[in-house]
C-alpha positions as CSV (number, residue, x, y, z in Angstrom):
1,M,6.6,58.3,31.1
2,T,5.7,61.3,29.6
3,A,5.6,62.3,25.6
4,A,8.9,64.7,26.5
5,A,10.6,61.7,27.7
6,V,9.3,59.1,25.0
7,V,10.8,61.8,23.0
8,A,14.2,62.6,24.3
9,E,15.5,58.4,25.1
10,A,14.6,58.4,21.3
11,V,17.0,61.2,20.2
12,A,19.8,60.6,23.2
13,R,19.7,57.0,20.1
14,W,19.6,59.6,17.9
15,R,22.1,61.8,18.7
16,R,25.0,60.1,17.2
17,E,24.0,61.3,14.1
18,S,25.4,64.3,14.1
19,P,23.7,67.4,13.5
20,L,20.8,66.1,13.2
21,V,17.5,67.4,12.3
22,V,14.3,65.5,14.6
23,G,10.7,66.7,12.9
24,L,8.1,67.0,15.4
25,C,5.5,66.5,14.0
26,G,1.5,66.9,15.9
27,P,-1.6,69.3,15.9
28,Q,-3.1,71.8,17.5
29,G,-2.7,71.1,21.7
30,A,-0.5,67.8,21.5
31,G,2.2,69.4,23.2
32,K,4.6,70.0,20.5
33,S,6.1,73.0,22.5
34,I,6.6,71.3,26.1
35,I,8.6,68.7,24.5
36,A,10.7,71.2,22.5
37,A,11.0,73.1,25.6
38,A,12.4,69.8,28.0
39,L,15.0,69.5,24.9
40,A,16.1,72.6,24.7
41,A,17.4,73.0,28.2
42,D,20.1,71.4,25.8
43,A,22.5,74.3,25.2
44,R,23.5,71.4,21.9
45,V,19.7,72.1,21.3
46,A,18.2,74.5,18.9
47,V,14.1,74.4,18.3
48,L,12.3,75.7,15.2
49,G,9.2,76.3,15.2
50,L,7.4,75.9,11.9
51,D,4.8,78.1,13.3
52,D,7.6,80.9,13.7
53,L,8.2,80.9,9.9
54,Y,4.6,82.4,9.5
55,L,4.1,85.0,6.7
56,G,2.9,88.4,7.5
57,P,-0.4,89.8,7.9
58,A,0.0,92.4,4.5
59,E,1.3,88.8,2.5
60,R,-1.5,86.8,3.6
61,A,-3.4,89.2,2.6
62,R,-1.7,89.2,-0.9
63,L,-2.2,85.2,-1.4
64,A,-6.2,85.9,-0.4
65,A,-6.3,88.4,-3.0
66,E,-4.5,86.6,-5.8
67,V,-5.0,83.0,-4.7
68,H,-7.8,82.7,-2.3
69,R,-9.7,84.4,0.9
70,L,-9.0,81.6,2.9
71,L,-5.1,81.8,2.9
72,R,-5.5,85.4,5.6
73,T,-5.9,83.2,7.9
74,R,-2.3,82.0,9.3
75,G,-1.3,77.8,8.9
76,V,-1.8,75.6,6.4
77,P,1.1,75.0,3.5
78,G,0.9,78.0,1.0
79,T,1.1,80.9,4.4
80,H,5.1,80.2,5.7
81,D,8.0,81.6,4.0
82,V,9.8,78.1,3.5
83,A,12.8,79.9,1.8
84,L,13.7,81.4,5.3
85,G,13.4,77.7,7.2
86,L,15.7,76.4,4.6
87,G,18.4,78.5,4.6
88,V,17.8,78.1,8.6
89,L,17.9,74.5,8.6
90,A,21.1,74.4,5.2
91,R,23.3,76.5,7.9
92,L,22.2,74.7,11.4
93,K,22.8,71.5,9.5
94,A,26.1,72.9,8.6
95,G,27.0,73.3,12.2
96,E,26.6,76.8,11.6
97,A,25.5,79.5,14.4
98,V,22.1,81.3,13.4
99,R,19.4,83.6,14.2
100,L,16.1,81.5,15.0
101,P,13.4,83.3,13.2
102,R,10.4,83.9,16.2
103,F,6.9,84.8,14.7
104,D,4.3,87.5,17.4
105,K,1.2,85.8,17.8
106,A,-0.2,88.8,19.9
107,T,0.6,90.7,16.9
108,D,0.2,88.3,13.7
109,A,3.2,90.1,12.4
110,P,7.6,88.1,12.8
111,L,9.7,90.0,15.2
112,P,12.4,91.9,13.6
113,R,15.8,90.2,13.1
114,A,17.2,91.9,16.0
115,E,14.9,90.1,18.3
116,W,15.7,86.9,16.6
117,P,18.1,84.6,18.7
118,L,21.3,83.6,17.9
119,A,21.8,79.5,18.2
120,G,23.9,76.9,17.2
121,P,26.4,74.9,16.2
122,A,23.8,72.4,17.3
123,D,24.7,68.7,17.7
124,V,20.2,68.4,17.8
125,V,18.1,70.2,15.7
126,L,14.2,69.8,16.6
127,F,12.3,70.9,14.0
128,E,8.2,71.1,15.9
129,G,5.3,71.9,13.8
130,W,1.6,70.9,13.2
131,C,2.5,69.3,9.9
132,V,6.1,69.0,9.7
133,G,6.8,66.1,7.9
134,A,3.3,66.0,6.0
135,R,2.2,64.4,2.1
136,P,0.6,65.2,0.1
137,Q,-3.2,64.0,-0.3
138,G,-2.8,64.2,-3.9
139,V,-6.6,62.9,-4.9
140,L,-8.8,66.2,-2.5
141,G,-12.3,64.8,-2.6
142,P,-15.1,66.4,-1.8
143,P,-15.1,68.9,1.4
144,I,-14.9,67.0,4.5
145,N,-16.2,70.1,6.8
146,D,-19.0,73.5,6.6
147,L,-16.1,75.4,6.3
148,E,-14.7,73.8,3.2
149,A,-18.3,74.0,1.9
150,R,-18.7,77.4,2.6
151,E,-15.9,78.9,1.7
152,D,-14.2,76.5,-0.6
153,P,-16.8,74.8,-2.8
154,D,-14.7,74.9,-5.8
155,G,-12.1,73.2,-3.8
156,R,-9.5,76.3,-5.4
157,W,-7.9,76.9,-1.7
158,R,-7.3,72.7,-0.7
159,A,-5.6,72.1,-4.3
160,F,-3.2,75.3,-3.8
161,V,-2.4,74.4,-0.4
162,D,-2.2,71.1,-1.9
163,A,0.5,71.9,-4.9
164,Q,2.0,73.6,-2.2
165,L,2.6,70.7,0.2
166,A,3.6,68.4,-2.7
167,G,6.1,71.8,-4.0
168,P,8.1,73.7,-1.4
169,Y,7.3,71.9,1.1
170,Q,8.9,68.8,0.5
171,R,11.9,71.0,0.2
172,L,11.7,72.1,3.5
173,F,10.3,68.3,5.0
174,A,13.3,66.9,3.1
175,A,15.8,68.1,5.7
176,V,14.8,66.2,8.5
177,D,16.2,62.8,9.1
178,R,14.1,61.5,12.5
179,L,10.5,61.9,12.5
180,V,8.5,62.0,15.6
181,L,4.3,61.7,15.3
182,L,2.2,62.7,18.4
183,R,-1.4,61.5,17.6
184,A,-4.4,62.4,19.3
185,P,-7.2,59.6,19.4
186,D,-9.6,62.0,17.4
187,F,-9.9,65.0,15.5
188,A,-12.9,65.8,18.2
189,T,-10.7,65.5,21.2
190,V,-7.8,68.1,19.2
191,V,-10.5,70.8,18.5
192,R,-11.0,70.3,22.9
193,W,-7.2,70.6,23.6
194,R,-7.6,73.4,21.6
195,Q,-10.5,75.1,23.1
196,Q,-8.9,74.3,26.6
197,A,-5.9,76.4,25.5
198,E,-7.8,79.4,24.3
199,R,-10.2,78.8,28.0
200,D,-7.1,78.9,30.3
201,G,-5.0,81.5,28.4
202,P,-6.5,85.8,27.4
203,Q,-9.1,83.7,25.9
204,A,-9.3,85.3,22.6
205,M,-11.7,82.7,20.6
206,T,-14.6,81.7,22.1
207,D,-15.5,77.8,22.1
208,A,-17.5,78.0,18.5
209,E,-14.6,80.3,17.1
210,V,-11.9,78.0,17.8
211,Q,-13.7,75.7,15.9
212,C,-14.0,77.4,13.1
213,F,-10.4,77.4,13.4
214,C,-10.0,74.2,13.3
215,A,-11.3,73.4,10.7
216,H,-8.9,74.9,7.9
217,Y,-6.6,72.1,9.6
218,E,-8.9,69.4,9.7
219,R,-7.8,68.2,6.1
220,L,-4.2,67.5,6.7
221,T,-4.9,66.5,10.1
222,R,-6.6,64.0,9.2
223,H,-4.2,63.2,6.6
224,V,-1.4,62.7,9.2
225,A,-2.9,61.0,11.4
226,A,-3.7,58.0,8.9
227,E,-0.8,58.6,6.1
228,M,2.1,59.1,8.8
229,P,3.0,56.5,11.0
230,A,4.0,53.9,8.3
231,R,6.8,56.1,7.7
232,A,7.4,57.5,11.4
233,D,10.3,56.3,13.0
234,L,8.9,57.5,16.0
235,V,5.1,57.4,16.5
236,I,3.4,58.7,20.2
237,D,-0.9,57.5,21.1
238,L,-1.7,59.7,23.6
239,A,-4.9,59.7,25.4
240,A,-7.6,62.3,26.0
241,D,-5.6,63.9,28.6
242,R,-2.3,63.7,26.7
243,T,-0.6,61.2,29.0
244,V,1.1,58.1,26.3
245,A,-0.9,55.6,25.4
246,S,1.3,53.5,23.2
247,V,4.8,54.3,21.5
248,A,5.6,52.8,18.1
249,S,9.1,53.5,17.1
250,R,10.9,52.6,14.1
251,G,14.7,52.8,15.6
Protein backbone atom coordinates (compact mmCIF):
# COMPACT_ATOMS: atom_id res chain seq x y z
CA MET A 1 0.00 0.00 0.00
CA THR A 2 1.30 3.45 -0.86
CA ALA A 3 1.62 6.28 1.65
CA ALA A 4 -1.18 8.11 -0.18
CA ALA A 5 -3.48 5.09 0.22
CA VAL A 6 -2.62 4.79 3.93
CA VAL A 7 -3.46 8.45 4.53
CA ALA A 8 -6.66 8.25 2.46
CA GLU A 9 -7.82 5.23 4.46
CA ALA A 10 -7.17 7.04 7.75
CA VAL A 11 -8.95 10.20 6.57
CA ALA A 12 -11.97 8.10 5.61
CA ARG A 13 -12.10 6.78 9.20
CA TRP A 14 -11.72 10.24 10.71
CA ARG A 15 -14.04 12.03 8.33
CA ARG A 16 -17.06 11.93 10.62
CA GLU A 17 -15.36 14.79 12.46
CA SER A 18 -16.43 17.47 9.99
CA PRO A 19 -15.00 19.87 9.02
CA LEU A 20 -11.82 17.93 9.78
CA VAL A 21 -8.36 19.48 9.61
CA VAL A 22 -5.64 16.91 8.98
CA GLY A 23 -2.05 18.04 9.48
CA LEU A 24 0.43 16.26 7.22
CA CYS A 25 4.02 16.66 8.35
CA GLY A 26 7.01 15.28 6.50
CA PRO A 27 10.49 16.29 5.39
CA GLN A 28 11.41 17.55 1.95
CA GLY A 29 10.88 14.95 -0.73
CA ALA A 30 8.78 12.62 1.41
CA GLY A 31 5.80 12.74 -0.95
CA LYS A 32 3.47 15.25 0.73
CA SER A 33 2.49 16.80 -2.62
CA ILE A 34 1.60 13.39 -4.07
CA ILE A 35 -0.64 12.64 -1.08
CA ALA A 36 -2.22 16.09 -1.28
CA ALA A 37 -2.97 15.67 -4.99
CA ALA A 38 -4.56 12.27 -4.38
CA LEU A 39 -6.84 13.59 -1.64
CA ALA A 40 -7.65 16.78 -3.56
CA ALA A 41 -9.34 14.66 -6.25
CA ASP A 42 -12.30 14.77 -3.83
CA ALA A 43 -14.14 18.06 -4.35
CA ARG A 44 -14.90 18.24 -0.61
CA VAL A 45 -11.20 18.25 0.32
CA ALA A 46 -9.29 21.54 0.48
CA VAL A 47 -5.48 21.56 0.57
CA LEU A 48 -3.47 24.31 2.24
CA GLY A 49 0.32 24.12 2.01
CA LEU A 50 2.53 25.71 4.64
CA ASP A 51 4.84 26.67 1.76
CA ASP A 52 2.05 28.80 0.32
CA LEU A 53 2.17 30.98 3.43
CA TYR A 54 5.76 32.10 2.84
CA LEU A 55 6.53 35.76 3.25
CA GLY A 56 7.77 37.52 0.14
CA PRO A 57 11.37 38.62 -0.36
CA ALA A 58 10.77 42.15 0.96
CA GLU A 59 9.40 40.92 4.26
CA ARG A 60 12.20 38.37 4.62
CA ALA A 61 14.77 41.04 3.79
CA ARG A 62 13.35 43.10 6.66
CA LEU A 63 13.68 40.14 9.02
CA ALA A 64 17.23 39.57 7.80
CA ALA A 65 18.11 43.17 8.57
CA GLU A 66 16.34 43.34 11.92
CA VAL A 67 16.88 39.82 13.34
CA HIS A 68 19.36 37.62 11.45
CA ARG A 69 20.61 37.34 7.88
CA LEU A 70 19.62 33.65 7.62
CA LEU A 71 15.96 34.68 7.65
CA ARG A 72 16.35 35.89 4.08
CA THR A 73 16.07 32.20 3.13
CA ARG A 74 12.47 31.01 3.23
CA GLY A 75 11.61 27.86 5.14
CA VAL A 76 11.99 28.00 8.90
CA PRO A 77 9.37 29.23 11.38
CA GLY A 78 9.34 32.99 11.24
CA THR A 79 9.30 33.14 7.42
CA HIS A 80 5.56 32.47 6.99
CA ASP A 81 2.47 34.67 7.18
CA VAL A 82 0.92 32.98 10.21
CA ALA A 83 -1.99 35.44 10.42
CA LEU A 84 -2.97 34.57 6.86
CA GLY A 85 -2.93 30.87 7.66
CA LEU A 86 -5.00 31.36 10.79
CA GLY A 87 -7.62 33.28 8.83
CA VAL A 88 -7.86 30.70 6.05
CA LEU A 89 -8.11 27.75 8.44
CA ALA A 90 -10.70 29.51 10.61
CA ARG A 91 -12.95 30.14 7.61
CA LEU A 92 -12.60 26.58 6.35
CA LYS A 93 -13.36 25.18 9.82
CA ALA A 94 -16.44 27.43 9.91
CA GLY A 95 -17.67 25.75 6.71
CA GLU A 96 -17.04 28.77 4.49
CA ALA A 97 -15.54 29.08 1.05
CA VAL A 98 -12.19 30.85 0.91
CA ARG A 99 -9.41 31.61 -1.54
CA LEU A 100 -6.32 29.50 -0.83
CA PRO A 101 -2.95 31.31 -0.86
CA ARG A 102 -0.41 30.32 -3.47
CA PHE A 103 3.33 31.04 -3.44
CA ASP A 104 5.37 30.94 -6.64
CA LYS A 105 8.78 29.48 -5.80
CA ALA A 106 10.07 30.34 -9.27
CA THR A 107 9.66 34.06 -8.57
CA ASP A 108 10.09 33.66 -4.78
CA ALA A 109 6.89 35.63 -4.15
CA PRO A 110 3.20 35.07 -3.32
CA LEU A 111 0.89 35.02 -6.32
CA PRO A 112 -1.60 37.91 -6.56
CA ARG A 113 -4.76 37.20 -4.56
CA ALA A 114 -6.82 37.29 -7.75
CA GLU A 115 -4.99 34.10 -8.83
CA TRP A 116 -5.67 32.16 -5.62
CA PRO A 117 -8.07 29.22 -6.17
CA LEU A 118 -11.42 29.19 -4.41
CA ALA A 119 -12.03 26.22 -2.11
CA GLY A 120 -14.76 25.10 0.25
CA PRO A 121 -17.03 24.52 1.90
CA ALA A 122 -14.90 21.49 2.71
CA ASP A 123 -15.45 18.35 4.74
CA VAL A 124 -11.68 17.81 5.04
CA VAL A 125 -8.84 20.32 5.08
CA LEU A 126 -5.37 18.90 4.47
CA PHE A 127 -2.78 21.26 5.96
CA GLU A 128 0.60 20.00 4.75
CA GLY A 129 4.13 21.15 5.36
CA TRP A 130 7.57 20.11 6.50
CA CYS A 131 7.04 21.26 10.11
CA VAL A 132 3.24 21.25 10.47
CA GLY A 133 2.42 20.28 14.04
CA ALA A 134 6.01 20.67 15.28
CA ARG A 135 6.70 21.69 18.86
CA PRO A 136 9.58 23.91 20.00
CA GLN A 137 12.80 22.39 21.27
CA GLY A 138 13.19 24.73 24.22
CA VAL A 139 16.79 23.75 24.92
CA LEU A 140 18.71 24.28 21.68
CA GLY A 141 22.23 23.22 22.55
CA PRO A 142 25.29 23.73 20.33
CA PRO A 143 25.29 23.98 16.51
CA ILE A 144 24.43 20.70 14.79
CA ASN A 145 25.92 21.44 11.36
CA ASP A 146 28.40 23.68 9.56
CA LEU A 147 25.74 26.23 8.63
CA GLU A 148 24.77 26.83 12.25
CA ALA A 149 28.39 26.92 13.41
CA ARG A 150 29.45 29.34 10.67
CA GLU A 151 26.41 31.60 10.29
CA ASP A 152 24.81 31.44 13.74
CA PRO A 153 27.60 30.94 16.29
CA ASP A 154 25.75 32.86 19.02
CA GLY A 155 22.47 30.99 18.44
CA ARG A 156 20.42 34.10 17.69
CA TRP A 157 18.80 32.64 14.56
CA ARG A 158 18.08 29.33 16.26
CA ALA A 159 16.52 31.08 19.26
CA PHE A 160 14.30 33.25 17.05
CA VAL A 161 13.07 30.24 15.08
CA ASP A 162 12.28 28.29 18.26
CA ALA A 163 10.48 31.29 19.79
CA GLN A 164 8.34 31.62 16.67
CA LEU A 165 7.54 27.93 16.83
CA ALA A 166 6.63 28.23 20.52
CA GLY A 167 4.35 31.23 19.95
CA PRO A 168 2.54 32.06 16.68
CA TYR A 169 3.02 28.66 15.09
CA GLN A 170 1.44 26.80 18.01
CA ARG A 171 -1.68 28.90 17.49
CA LEU A 172 -1.62 27.95 13.82
CA PHE A 173 -1.10 24.25 14.48
CA ALA A 174 -3.85 24.22 17.12
CA ALA A 175 -6.33 24.11 14.22
CA VAL A 176 -5.17 20.56 13.41
CA ASP A 177 -7.58 17.83 14.53
CA ARG A 178 -5.55 14.83 13.36
CA LEU A 179 -1.80 14.71 12.77
CA VAL A 180 -0.01 12.49 10.23
CA LEU A 181 3.78 12.13 10.13
CA LEU A 182 5.83 10.87 7.21
CA ARG A 183 9.21 9.87 8.62
CA ALA A 184 12.36 9.37 6.57
CA PRO A 185 14.97 6.73 7.51
CA ASP A 186 17.47 9.49 8.38
CA PHE A 187 18.39 13.04 7.48
CA ALA A 188 20.94 11.97 4.88
CA THR A 189 18.06 10.36 2.96
CA VAL A 190 16.12 13.64 3.09
CA VAL A 191 19.06 15.43 1.48
CA ARG A 192 19.31 12.76 -1.24
CA TRP A 193 15.59 13.05 -1.95
CA ARG A 194 15.91 16.80 -2.43
CA GLN A 195 19.01 16.44 -4.58
CA GLN A 196 17.19 13.94 -6.80
CA ALA A 197 14.25 16.33 -7.15
CA GLU A 198 16.62 19.03 -8.33
CA ARG A 199 18.23 16.69 -10.85
CA ASP A 200 14.84 15.60 -12.19
CA GLY A 201 13.66 19.21 -12.52
CA PRO A 202 15.28 22.32 -13.96
CA GLN A 203 18.23 21.82 -11.54
CA ALA A 204 18.13 25.24 -9.95
CA MET A 205 20.60 24.03 -7.31
CA THR A 206 23.67 21.81 -7.42
CA ASP A 207 24.05 18.92 -4.97
CA ALA A 208 26.31 21.07 -2.79
CA GLU A 209 23.79 23.92 -2.80
CA VAL A 210 21.02 21.51 -1.83
CA GLN A 211 23.16 20.27 1.06
CA CYS A 212 23.53 23.84 2.31
CA PHE A 213 19.85 24.63 1.78
CA CYS A 214 18.74 21.53 3.70
CA ALA A 215 21.01 22.51 6.58
CA HIS A 216 18.52 25.30 7.35
CA TYR A 217 15.90 22.60 8.00
CA GLU A 218 18.08 19.97 9.65
CA ARG A 219 17.64 20.86 13.31
CA LEU A 220 13.87 20.91 13.26
CA THR A 221 13.59 17.94 10.87
CA ARG A 222 15.58 15.79 13.29
CA HIS A 223 13.57 17.10 16.25
CA VAL A 224 10.26 16.29 14.58
CA ALA A 225 11.37 12.77 13.68
CA ALA A 226 12.33 12.11 17.30
CA GLU A 227 9.52 13.87 19.14
CA MET A 228 6.36 13.71 17.00
CA PRO A 229 5.81 9.94 16.65
CA ALA A 230 4.69 9.61 20.28
CA ARG A 231 1.74 11.93 19.72
CA ALA A 232 0.89 11.76 15.99
CA ASP A 233 -2.37 10.00 15.09
CA LEU A 234 -0.67 8.23 12.20
CA VAL A 235 3.06 7.61 11.62
CA ILE A 236 4.22 6.30 8.25
CA ASP A 237 7.85 5.23 8.20
CA LEU A 238 9.29 5.41 4.70
CA ALA A 239 12.10 3.39 3.19
CA ALA A 240 14.87 5.06 1.21
CA ASP A 241 12.85 4.52 -2.00
CA ARG A 242 9.79 6.17 -0.36
CA THR A 243 7.83 2.93 -0.11
CA VAL A 244 6.00 2.33 3.16
CA ALA A 245 8.19 0.46 5.64
CA SER A 246 5.73 0.47 8.56
CA VAL A 247 2.58 2.17 9.82
CA ALA A 248 1.55 3.02 13.38
CA SER A 249 -1.90 4.39 14.11
CA ARG A 250 -3.42 5.76 17.29
CA GLY A 251 -6.99 5.75 16.05
